[in-house]
C-alpha positions as CSV (number, residue, x, y, z in Angstrom):
1,N,-8.5,27.6,-3.1
2,E,-8.3,24.6,-5.3
3,D,-6.1,21.7,-4.2
4,L,-4.4,19.4,-6.6
5,E,-3.6,16.1,-5.1
6,K,-1.9,13.0,-6.3
7,P,-4.0,9.9,-6.0
8,S,-3.5,8.3,-2.6
9,A,-3.0,4.6,-2.2
10,R,-6.5,4.5,-0.8
11,S,-8.2,6.3,-3.7
12,T,-6.5,4.2,-6.4
13,A,-6.0,0.8,-4.7
14,Q,-9.2,0.3,-2.8
15,Q,-12.3,-0.1,-4.8
16,S,-15.9,-0.2,-3.6
17,S,-18.6,-2.2,-5.2
18,G,-19.1,-1.6,-8.9
19,G,-15.4,-1.2,-9.6
20,L,-15.2,2.4,-8.6
21,T,-12.7,3.9,-6.2
22,F,-14.0,5.9,-3.3
23,D,-12.9,9.1,-5.0
24,E,-14.7,8.1,-8.2
25,E,-17.9,7.4,-6.2
26,K,-17.6,10.8,-4.5
27,A,-17.1,12.4,-7.9
28,I,-20.4,11.2,-9.3
29,A,-22.4,11.2,-6.0
30,G,-23.9,14.6,-6.8
31,N,-25.2,13.1,-10.1
32,V,-23.0,15.4,-12.3
33,L,-19.3,14.7,-13.0
34,T,-17.2,17.8,-12.9
35,V,-13.9,17.7,-15.0
36,L,-11.3,20.4,-15.0
37,I,-9.0,20.7,-18.0
38,D,-5.5,22.1,-17.3
39,E,-3.3,22.2,-20.4
40,H,-3.6,18.7,-21.7
41,D,-4.5,17.1,-18.3
42,Y,-7.9,16.0,-17.1
43,L,-8.8,16.3,-13.5
44,M,-11.9,15.1,-11.8
45,Q,-13.4,17.1,-9.0
46,I,-13.8,15.3,-5.6
47,P,-16.5,17.2,-3.7
48,G,-15.6,18.0,-0.1
49,T,-16.8,20.1,2.7
50,T,-14.5,23.0,1.9
51,D,-12.8,23.9,-1.4
52,P,-13.0,21.3,-4.2
53,V,-10.1,19.0,-4.7
54,Y,-9.1,17.9,-8.2
55,R,-7.3,14.7,-9.0
56,R,-5.7,13.7,-12.3
57,S,-7.6,11.0,-14.2
58,E,-7.3,9.2,-17.5
59,L,-9.8,10.4,-20.2
60,A,-11.1,6.9,-20.7
61,R,-11.9,6.6,-17.0
62,L,-13.7,9.9,-17.0
63,V,-15.8,8.8,-19.9
64,E,-16.8,5.7,-18.0
65,L,-17.7,7.8,-14.9
66,A,-19.7,10.1,-17.1
67,K,-21.7,7.2,-18.4
68,R,-22.5,6.2,-14.8
69,A,-23.5,9.7,-13.7
70,K,-27.2,10.0,-13.2
71,G,-27.5,13.6,-14.3
72,D,-29.3,16.5,-12.7
73,T,-32.9,17.6,-13.3
74,N,-31.8,19.2,-16.6
75,G,-30.2,16.0,-17.8
76,I,-26.6,17.4,-17.4
77,R,-24.2,14.6,-16.6
78,V,-20.8,16.2,-17.2
79,R,-19.6,19.8,-16.4
80,I,-16.3,20.6,-18.0
81,L,-14.4,23.5,-16.4
82,R,-11.3,25.0,-18.0
83,R,-8.3,26.9,-16.9
84,E,-6.9,29.5,-19.2
85,S,-4.1,27.1,-20.0
86,A,-6.6,24.4,-21.3
87,R,-5.7,23.3,-24.8
88,A,-8.4,23.3,-27.4
89,S,-7.4,19.8,-28.5
90,A,-8.0,18.5,-25.0
91,E,-11.5,20.2,-24.9
92,N,-12.4,18.7,-28.3
93,Q,-11.1,15.3,-27.4
94,I,-13.2,14.9,-24.2
95,K,-16.3,16.2,-26.0
96,A,-15.8,13.8,-28.9
97,D,-15.2,10.8,-26.5
98,L,-18.2,11.6,-24.4
99,L,-20.4,11.8,-27.6
100,H,-18.9,8.6,-28.9
101,A,-19.8,6.9,-25.6
102,G,-23.4,7.8,-26.1
103,L,-23.9,11.0,-24.1
104,T,-25.8,13.7,-25.9
105,T,-24.7,17.3,-26.3
106,D,-27.5,18.3,-23.9
107,A,-25.8,16.2,-21.2
108,I,-22.5,18.1,-21.4
109,V,-22.0,21.7,-20.3
110,M,-18.9,23.8,-20.6
111,P,-19.2,27.2,-19.1
112,R,-17.6,30.0,-21.2
113,D,-15.6,31.4,-18.3
114,F,-12.3,30.0,-17.1
115,V,-11.6,29.0,-13.5
116,P,-8.4,30.2,-11.7
C-alpha cells in the first residue's frame, strides 16, 4: 500500500553534499526518478524496503532532480506514474518542463496504466 507522507524536518532541513536532501538522494539513487501525479500534485517516490513512499515536491525541484538522474540502461531518467485523478494539464506541464530542461522524449516514460 502506498504511503503519502508530509516531508519530515529531516528530509527538508538537512541536506547532504550537492544540495540534495536525503530523500532526494534516495529518489535518484536507482538512476531513474519516479514521479506520481495525483490531481495537480507532484509526488516523488522515495524507494524503501517495503511499499514505496511518495512525498509532495515542487515541479521545479523534480525537474532539477531529473537532470541529476543518471538514467537506466535504456536512457530513461524519469518515470511518470498517474492516478486516475491526475489532470492532463499537470501531465503536460511536467513533460514540457522536462523537455525545456534538456531531457529528451526518450528519457521520459509514462506508462499508460494508472496506479491505485
